[in-house]
C-alpha positions in Angstrom: 52.1 105.4 133.9 49.5 106.9 131.6 50.3 109.2 129.2 48.7 112.6 129.2 49.1 112.6 125.5 46.8 109.5 125.6 43.9 111.1 127.6 40.7 112.6 126.1 40.3 116.4 126.1 38.4 116.7 129.1 40.6 114.6 131.2 43.8 116.3 130.1 42.2 119.7 130.6 41.3 118.7 134.2 44.7 117.3 134.6 46.5 120.4 133.7 44.4 121.7 136.7 44.8 119.2 139.6 47.0 116.5 138.8 50.4 115.9 140.5 53.1 116.0 137.9 50.7 117.6 135.7 51.2 119.4 132.2 52.5 122.7 132.6 53.6 125.7 130.2 56.0 123.2 127.8 53.3 120.5 127.7 50.9 122.9 126.7 53.0 124.6 124.3 53.8 121.1 122.8 49.9 120.4 122.6 49.6 123.4 120.6 52.5 122.6 118.2 50.5 119.5 117.6 47.5 121.3 116.8 49.0 123.6 114.5 50.6 120.8 112.5 47.0 119.1 112.5 45.5 122.3 110.9 48.1 122.3 108.5 47.2 118.8 107.2 43.6 119.4 107.2 44.3 122.6 104.9 46.3 120.3 102.5 43.8 117.5 102.6 40.9 119.8 101.5 43.0 121.9 98.9 42.2 120.7 95.5 45.4 122.6 94.4 47.3 119.5 95.8 45.8 117.4 93.1 47.6 118.7 90.1 50.6 117.2 88.8 52.6 120.4 89.6 51.7 120.2 93.5 51.2 116.6 94.3 54.8 115.8 94.9 55.5 118.8 97.1 52.0 118.5 98.9 52.8 114.8 99.6 55.8 115.6 101.2 54.2 118.4 103.4 51.9 116.0 104.7 54.3 113.6 105.5 56.4 116.0 107.6 53.5 117.6 109.3 52.1 114.2 110.5 55.8 113.3 111.7 55.6 116.6 113.6 52.1 116.3 114.7 53.1 112.9 116.4 56.2 114.2 117.7 54.7 117.2 119.5 52.3 114.9 121.5 55.2 112.9 122.5 56.9 115.8 123.8 53.9 116.6 126.0 54.9 113.8 128.5 58.5 114.3 127.6 58.4 117.9 129.1 56.4 116.6 132.5 59.4 114.0 132.9 62.0 116.6 132.1 60.7 119.0 135.2 60.8 116.1 137.9 64.5 116.7 138.9 63.9 120.3 139.1 60.4 119.8 141.3 62.4 117.4 143.6 65.4 119.8 143.8 63.5 123.1 144.8 62.5 121.2 147.9 65.8 120.3 149.1 68.3 122.6 151.0 70.1 124.5 148.3 72.6 125.6 150.9 74.1 122.2 150.6 76.6 122.3 147.6 75.5 119.0 146.4 71.8 119.8 146.3 72.8 123.2 144.5 74.7 121.3 141.9 71.9 118.9 141.3 69.5 121.9 141.1 71.4 123.5 138.5 71.6 120.4 136.6 67.9 120.3 136.9 67.5 123.9 135.5 69.4 122.7 132.1 67.3 119.5 131.7 64.0 121.8 132.3 65.1 123.9 129.4 65.8 120.9 127.1 62.2 120.2 126.0 61.0 123.8 125.6 64.1 124.1 123.4 63.0 121.2 121.1 59.6 122.2 121.0 61.0 125.8 119.7 62.8 124.1 117.1 60.2 121.9 115.9 57.9 124.8 115.9 60.2 126.6 113.3 60.0 123.5 111.2 56.1 123.8 111.5 56.2 127.4 110.4 58.6 126.8 107.4 56.2 124.2 106.1 52.9 126.2 107.0 54.3 129.3 104.8 55.2 127.0 102.0 51.8 125.4 102.0 50.3 128.9 102.3 51.4 129.4 98.7 49.7 126.5 97.2 46.7 125.7 99.0 43.2 126.8 98.2 42.1 130.3 99.3 39.1 128.6 101.4 41.8 127.3 103.6 44.0 130.1 104.0 42.2 131.1 107.4 43.3 127.7 108.9 47.1 128.5 107.9 46.9 131.7 109.4 45.5 130.4 112.5 48.4 127.7 112.7 50.8 130.3 112.3 49.7 132.3 115.0 49.5 129.5 117.3 53.3 128.7 116.3 54.0 132.4 117.2 52.5 131.9 120.6 54.4 128.5 121.2 57.7 130.3 120.1 57.0 133.0 122.8 55.8 130.6 125.4 58.8 128.5 125.3 61.2 131.4 125.1 59.4 132.6 128.7 59.8 128.9 130.2 63.5 128.9 129.2 64.1 132.6 130.7 62.5 131.7 133.8 64.7 128.7 134.4 67.8 130.5 133.3 67.2 133.6 135.5 68.6 131.1 138.3 71.4 129.5 136.6 74.6 130.0 138.1 76.2 130.0 134.8 75.5 133.4 133.5 77.2 132.9 130.4 75.1 129.6 130.0 72.1 131.4 130.8 72.7 134.4 128.1 73.4 131.7 125.6 69.8 130.3 126.3 68.1 133.8 126.1 70.1 134.5 122.9 69.3 131.2 121.1 65.5 132.0 121.4 65.8 135.6 120.4 67.7 135.0 117.3 65.4 132.3 116.1 62.2 134.3 116.9 63.5 137.2 115.4 64.4 135.5 112.1 60.9 133.8 111.7 58.2 136.2 113.1 58.6 138.5 110.1 57.9 135.5 108.0 55.0 134.8 110.0 53.7 138.5 109.7 54.4 138.7 105.9 52.1 135.7 105.2 49.4 136.7 107.8 49.3 140.1 105.9 48.9 138.3 102.8 46.1 136.3 104.2 44.1 139.1 105.5 44.6 141.0 102.3 42.7 138.6 100.3 39.8 138.6 102.5 39.6 142.4 103.2 36.0 143.8 102.3 
């Protein structure tokens, strides 16, 4: 089966609108994570500061880690599509049947697995971008800021996806754990994002 991550931009966009087993929210979040990583790579590539002996080693490590994230996020685009197949199938069954209902419950957890992975990889991306903001050239700081804004949206989106699935989970303790997991991580990283964004904006205020 052709991977959506291998499609050109026009076909991908059309696929979101019309294809069966098309990319949905999780896949879009993964794509955005990949784009945020790409912007981080570009920011380092055009930063002369990274050519200095004091920053060269750390920049090399940041580039390697961002490239790993970029490609992994693209992999998750199609993984999210596959993870939702059991849920789509189970929703069309008679859920009054205990066996069907059990499969439905299992599929809800599976549908949360990739958005949760996207969330954790986005946290890694945020950490790298914040560190890069301290050593990159001022001219590329807007790209770092844009990347961080994208990451913030990805974190909010993946949380919303999992909350929508958790709502139908029979195991309410598990459902609340899913919700809390996202809340804790978002609450811990958003202040850091906001702080870096404020510093970036201060440099460009007229």
